[in-house]
C-alpha positions in Angstrom: 105.3 59.3 94.2 102.1 61.9 94.5 102.9 65.3 94.8 101.4 67.9 97.3 98.9 70.0 96.3 98.8 73.7 98.9 95.6 75.1 98.2 96.5 78.9 99.4 93.3 81.1 99.4 92.6 84.0 97.3 92.5 87.0 98.8 88.9 88.4 98.8 87.0 91.1 100.0 85.2 91.9 102.7 88.7 91.5 104.9 89.7 93.1 108.1 93.0 94.7 108.4 94.9 96.6 111.8 98.4 97.1 109.9 97.8 98.9 106.8 101.7 99.3 105.3 102.9 102.3 103.2 104.2 102.7 100.2 107.6 104.2 99.3 105.7 106.3 96.5 103.6 109.2 98.1 100.7 111.2 96.1 98.2 113.3 96.5 95.0 112.0 98.3 97.1 108.6 99.1 94.3 106.6 101.0 96.8 104.6 103.7 93.6 106.3 106.1 90.8 104.9 104.0 92.5 100.9 103.4 90.3 99.6 106.3 86.9 101.0 104.9 87.5 100.5 101.7 88.2 96.6 102.5 85.1 96.5 104.5 82.6 97.6 102.2 83.7 95.9 98.3 82.7 92.0 98.3 85.3 90.2 95.2 85.4 86.7 95.6 88.9 87.2 94.1 88.9 85.3 90.9 90.1 87.7 88.6 92.0 90.4 88.7 92.1 93.4 91.0 93.0 96.6 88.0 93.6 100.2 89.2 93.5 102.4 86.2 94.5 105.0 88.8 97.6 103.7 90.7 98.9 106.3 92.7 100.9 104.9 95.6 99.3 101.4 95.0 98.1 101.5 98.7 95.0 100.1 98.7 96.0 96.9 95.9 99.6 96.1 97.5 97.2 95.6 100.9 95.0 93.5 99.3 98.1 91.8 97.6 95.6 90.0 95.1 96.8 86.7 93.3 96.6 88.3 90.1 96.2 92.3 89.4 96.6 95.8 86.7 98.2 98.8 88.0 98.4 101.3 85.9 98.8 104.8 85.7 100.1 107.5 83.1 102.7 108.8 85.3 105.4 106.9 83.5 108.0 107.3 86.5 105.7 105.5 88.7 105.3 102.1 86.3 108.7 102.7 86.0 109.7 102.1 89.7 107.8 99.7 90.5 108.7 97.2 86.7 112.4 97.8 87.9 111.3 96.5 91.4 109.5 93.7 89.8 111.9 92.7 87.5 115.1 92.9 90.4 116.8 96.0 88.4 115.8 97.7 92.0 116.3 96.3 95.3 116.2 97.7 98.8 120.0 97.1 99.1 120.6 98.7 96.3 118.5 101.9 97.4 120.2 101.8 100.5 123.4 102.4 99.2 122.1 105.0 96.3 120.7 107.3 99.6 123.3 106.6 101.9 125.7 108.1 99.1 124.0 110.6 98.0 122.2 111.9 101.1 126.2 112.6 102.5 126.7 114.1 99.6 123.6 116.4 100.0 124.7 117.2 104.0 128.2 118.2 102.0 126.9 120.5 99.2 123.1 121.4 100.5 120.1 122.1 98.4 122.5 122.4 94.9 122.6 119.1 94.9 118.7 118.1 95.5 118.6 120.5 92.0 121.5 118.3 90.3 120.0 115.3 91.0 116.5 116.7 89.5 118.0 117.7 86.4 120.0 114.9 85.9 116.1 113.1 86.2 114.5 115.2 83.8 117.6 115.0 81.1 117.6 110.9 81.5 115.1 109.7 84.0 116.3 107.1 86.5 114.3 105.5 89.4 117.2 106.1 91.9 117.0 109.3 90.8 113.1 109.2 91.5 112.9 107.6 94.9 115.3 110.1 96.3 113.6 113.7 94.5 110.0 111.8 95.7 111.4 111.7 99.7 113.7 115.0 99.4 111.0 117.6 97.5 109.4 120.0 99.5 106.2 118.3 101.1 107.1 114.8 99.8 104.1 116.0 97.2 105.6 115.2 93.4 104.7 117.4 90.6 105.5 117.7 87.0 105.4 120.9 84.6 103.5 121.2 80.8 106.8 119.3 79.8 106.3 116.7 82.1 110.0 117.8 84.2 109.7 117.0 88.3 109.5 120.6 89.2 108.8 120.4 93.1 111.8 122.4 95.0 114.0 120.9 97.9 112.2 120.3 101.5 115.4 122.6 102.9 116.5 119.2 104.9 119.9 119.0 104.0 120.5 116.2 106.5 116.8 114.8 105.0 118.3 111.2 104.4 119.3 110.4 108.0 120.0 106.3 108.3 116.3 106.0 110.1 114.9 107.7 107.5 116.4 105.2 104.9 115.5 102.3 106.9 111.9 103.8 106.7 111.8 103.8 102.7 113.9 100.8 102.2 111.5 98.6 104.8 108.6 99.8 102.6 110.5 98.5 99.5 111.4 95.2 101.0 107.7 95.2 101.6 106.6 95.6 97.8 109.4 93.0 96.8 107.6 90.5 99.1 104.5 90.9 98.4 105.1 91.8 94.4 104.0 88.6 92.3 104.5 87.2 88.6 100.6 87.8 87.1 101.0 91.8 88.5 101.0 94.0 85.8 102.6 97.3 85.8 101.2 99.3 82.6 101.4 103.1 81.1 98.6 103.6 80.0 95.6 106.1 80.2 92.3 104.9 81.7 90.7 104.2 79.4 92.9 101.5 77.6 93.1 100.1 81.0 89.0 100.1 81.4 89.2 98.3 78.3 90.6 95.3 79.9 88.5 94.4 81.9 86.0 91.5 81.9 83.7 89.4 84.3 85.4 88.3 87.3 87.8 91.5 87.8 87.3 94.0 90.0 88.2 98.1 89.2 89.3 99.8 92.0 89.3 103.9 90.6 91.1 106.8 92.7 90.7 109.5 89.8 92.2 113.1 90.1 89.6 115.4 92.2 88.1 118.1 89.3 89.0 121.1 90.8 92.0 120.4 92.1 95.4 121.3 91.0 96.6 119.3 88.4 99.9 118.9 86.7 101.6 117.0 83.4 100.2 113.9 84.7 96.8 114.8 86.8 94.6 116.8 84.3 91.1 116.4 85.1 88.4 117.9 85.6 84.1 117.4 84.8 84.2 116.6 81.1 86.7 113.4 82.6 84.4 112.9 85.2 81.2 112.4 82.8 83.1 110.4 80.2 84.0 108.2 83.5 81.0 107.8 84.9 80.1 106.6 81.6 82.7 104.2 81.4 81.7 102.9 84.8 77.8 101.8 84.3 79.2 99.7 81.1 81.9 97.6 83.0 81.2 93.7 82.9 82.4 93.4 85.9 82.2 94.6 89.5 83.6 98.2 90.7 84.5 100.9 93.1 85.0 104.6 92.8 86.8 106.5 96.0 86.4 110.3 95.4 85.6 112.9 98.0 81.7 113.6 99.2 81.6 117.4 100.8 83.3 119.3 102.6 82.2 122.7 104.6 82.3 124.9 101.7 80.8 122.5 98.5 79.6 119.2 97.3 81.2 116.7 95.2 78.2 117.1 91.6 80.0 113.8 90.7 78.9 112.0 93.9 75.3 113.7 94.0 74.8 112.1 90.6 75.8 108.6 91.7 74.3 109.0 94.5 70.5 109.3 92.5 71.6 106.0 90.8 70.0 104.0 94.0 69.2 101.0 91.8 72.8 101.0 89.8 75.3 102.1 92.7 75.8 101.7 96.6 77.5 104.9 98.4 79.6 104.0 101.9 81.1 107.3 103.6 83.7 108.1 105.4 84.5 111.2 107.6 87.6 112.8 108.6 89.6 116.1 109.5 92.0 117.4 108.1 94.4 120.8 109.5 94.9 124.0 107.4 97.7 125.7 109.7 98.5 124.8 113.8 95.5 126.0 114.9 92.3 123.8 116.2 89.8 126.0 115.0 91.2 125.7 111.6 90.4 121.5 111.4 88.0 121.1 109.0 86.3 117.7 108.1 86.1 116.0 105.1 83.2 113.3 103.6 85.0 110.4 101.2 82.8 108.6 99.5 83.7 104.8 97.9 80.6 104.2 95.3 80.3 100.6 94.5 78.5 98.5 91.7 75.3 97.4 93.1 76.0 93.3 93.8 79.7 94.3 95.3 78.6 96.6 98.3 78.6 94.9 101.8 74.9 95.2 102.9 
């Protein structure tokens, strides 16, 4: 009997996306608002692997959902979390039960319970504690001290894990469970090691830490790293795109300025958005983001 073959189209770019999904782990500089802009400006046939040396939240690659991918980051806790989902050690149901229990203790005991879990996590890292801390810490922004310890204070909301909030987190994990593929690799690695794996047909998307921004144990970055990354990019055997800030009212990014001069090597696309410092409308500031794409892989 002849076997029926089902041809599933590869995920290619450019692509339109109207409903950007948000992953369960929140990181500084998350690119949720920029995903449609990124997807509409990159040209890639999807034949190789999608590679992210600076995975962070994973919002770009997850929304693309390629057949094959390498998601890498030097933050071992992010990588462990997603490996645990891939291997079934973490499930949406288990997370719901965990957060319901720990959330009830948080209401009863107060912020001391948050700090107890933080101590427990720093002594013996665990993905369940990691999701609890990342969603109950101040501003939801992960930071690690010079010893690699999670050191963000409590958000001061003992009722943080109300059922509606737990359901939101659980649905985000369900989404990751539904899109994760056997040929996705989650690797705790330095960006140099990840770039060394790139070959013809792959596409590398990079969202490195911004030079000069506050850094922590997993996000040390400066102008020297910018220079090294630039040299590595220009020698990649495949397509690539780099997200970075271009300018705001106070200063410009020297890395992007240099790349803009390389008109034979790259295409630069820009996107303006606004952010607030404080509650006043007068404190609304414009930030210009840049997407630098290897020439031949950008939508002209």
